[in-house]
Phi, psi and omega in degrees: 000138176289143175307149180260130179243124179247110180281111182218086187306153182308318183294325180292315182299318182297324179294317178304313182294319184298326181277338191237320173203015166046052178229124180207159181296163191287061163269182181286108186302314182295322176304310182294324176297324179293319182289333179308310187292340182269320193248325195300311181301323178296315184295316180291324178294324186256004181226107178297325181300314180293317180298316180297318181290319178299316179295317180302314181291323177295315181296320181296317180299312182294326177293316182291336177291346178248013182207358183231118178301313178305315187289315184288331182261001181053052178214166184255132176250123181261136178302140177291101182233136179294158188299323182295314181293317178303312178300319180298315180296318182294327176296319177299314180294325177298318174298322182294319178295321178295322177296320176298326179286313185286313184275335186240357182069019177271111183304144181299332181279013174236015188236138171226144177227132178235147169237123184234153176235107189057253180243018178252155179267128171271312181198148172229130176223128178248135179301159181299128179088001180282155174283141185291137176292137178279163182299319183290331179291319181292319176297322178299317178298323178296318178296315181301315181295330178277349184285336189253140180273094184296336184294340180284350180219175176300121182287339183277329187247358180285130182229118185257132176236122178255130177280001194282351196239041172307131012267030176247153157251144182242131176240124181236131176219132177276128178248208187285163175054031177069020179274140169249128174260126182242126176246124176251137176233120178286130182275355178072028184252010184298318180297316180296316180299323178292320178295321178299319181294319181299320179295314179300320182294321178291321180291321186270355180295155178232107004283158182301136180276076189300322186292331183278333190300311181304319180292316180294323180294321178296318178293322178296314179300321180296318179294317188282358174288338188280320191281076170054050174065020181270019183270354190301326178301324185291334179295336182276353177280104180240124182253126173236133185307327182293344179298332185296343179265003182238110181298321178297317179294321181294319179297318179293324177296317178298320180298321179297319177300315180298317177299321178294321178302316180294318181296321187270305188278335183244032181290114181303330182297330177294323184290322184276343190300322185256011186304303184295319178302311182294320178304315181292324180292321178296320177299321178296320180296315181301319181288340189255336182282143181278079187300323183295337184270004185272341179270090180236146180294147177284129182288351183268342185300321180300340178299332181297337181270343182281320185261115180299132176085350182284130182252317182195157178204154177218124172248133182239127174270100189289338177293321185250003176060034179242140179248149170232138190194150169295160176296136173284155178305143178291332180279115186289347177268003177298139184298327180299316180299315179296321181289341178300323181288335176293315181291321180295301191292317180297313180298320182286329175296316177290327177297321180298338179261009174094014178265102188272337177236138184210141178214122178212162188227131178249021176078352172249314181224158175246132185245142176222146179215138176215147172221132185210162180234140179241151175267186184296332178278010180069024177264133182289123179278145185273138174283161179301128186291323180256102186272083182252022181282132183295139178304128181099351180300319180269005191093202181222131176298147181071014174242095192303130176094356183280346179074024188300312187291324177294317181291327178295319180293324183285320190244358185261354183275145177296317178267100183294341180268001184296154180247092181295137180249314178234154187214109187237155173224136187227123176249139182213145177233131176237162170295146184299332183284351181287133181288148180305322181295321177291321179299316181296316182298309181297319183295320179291320175298314181295318178299319179293323177298314182292327175299316178292336176294326179272313181237092186304332181268359181287138181283182185272141176247125189276324194241074180288319181260000000 
């Protein structure tokens, strides 16, 4: 089967993200926001492919917000794998990154490989010297991988390449047992994108920053000489100070810059160059990873039998964006699975209004939620007592990429000079007949146990609620 190519320009993808969960790969964000207003509506109006892809990703995101704990909580869930198997998989991915370098000339500092199962992480490996993938980038990849129906084509040979993620190309291939292997390759165009934005910002400023334009244009031309003779468009960029007084001339100059962006950052030849190589590398990964060893029981599930009335729990280490939780029931019509979304969405709505601790009962189940920050001495730091912050100031929880939890930590504490060491969020479900005092007691004991599960040397915190 021939590889599938989905043309979805970076600017289009960013517009989709801005409206729905503001998450996109590491190109110059402000550049793409500027380009959105110029190009996006035109592209969706005149391209059914772009419209269909945008719709597909939006629908997938909204669906996963009602069925995936990692997506709704903006955290990563790692499959329960023993240390020996995990080390073996990471060695396989390390060899794969080396193969991309040796056989394809792709530098190790531009390659990332992920293995995911549905919305859980099996393994992540980034080549030596790469910049670390952000949480919103990883969650975006999970959404992309879940957006496509692999059953409609050969799962072994289907290779998806999205043009949407400059400065990355993304290669996704379904292998055995529902695993998706994702290979990201950085195109090395971040500096050019940044320079383009600086030039556009100067041109579009009011009044126009005439003094900066010649210097910025010179730097841009110098950068674009390197990428395989794709600099020719830049030679046509000629700036004359008198242009700033002519709106038509300024518009034409901006259009030339936009054409250059497409020529350099969205060059299809870059996307196709590594297709066959990456496909072979993914095949090698599939043959080498111990797939049969990936299905292991979660060590946390037995805790549900230790605490009377306990139905489900989720602890999130917000500093590292990782969650730990028992396995949810496989039957999606199970009431526990359905009730999880009630605790998530209700808790996050109130959290957005400044309610950091919450306990409520709907006569069937009792739900509790707490979010807290600790200092180095394991002391709980106090939130601001008068919560007069306008809704949306910190972003929005459950809106991937808005930076809500980071902003909450920076601006929500009473002591602005405090030095946060640990940052946790805890969701819990009990049977409705469980008394509130028992719920609080169990929740605190369980949360402290889970903290030690992550940080064995961390002391006990007494007053979570």
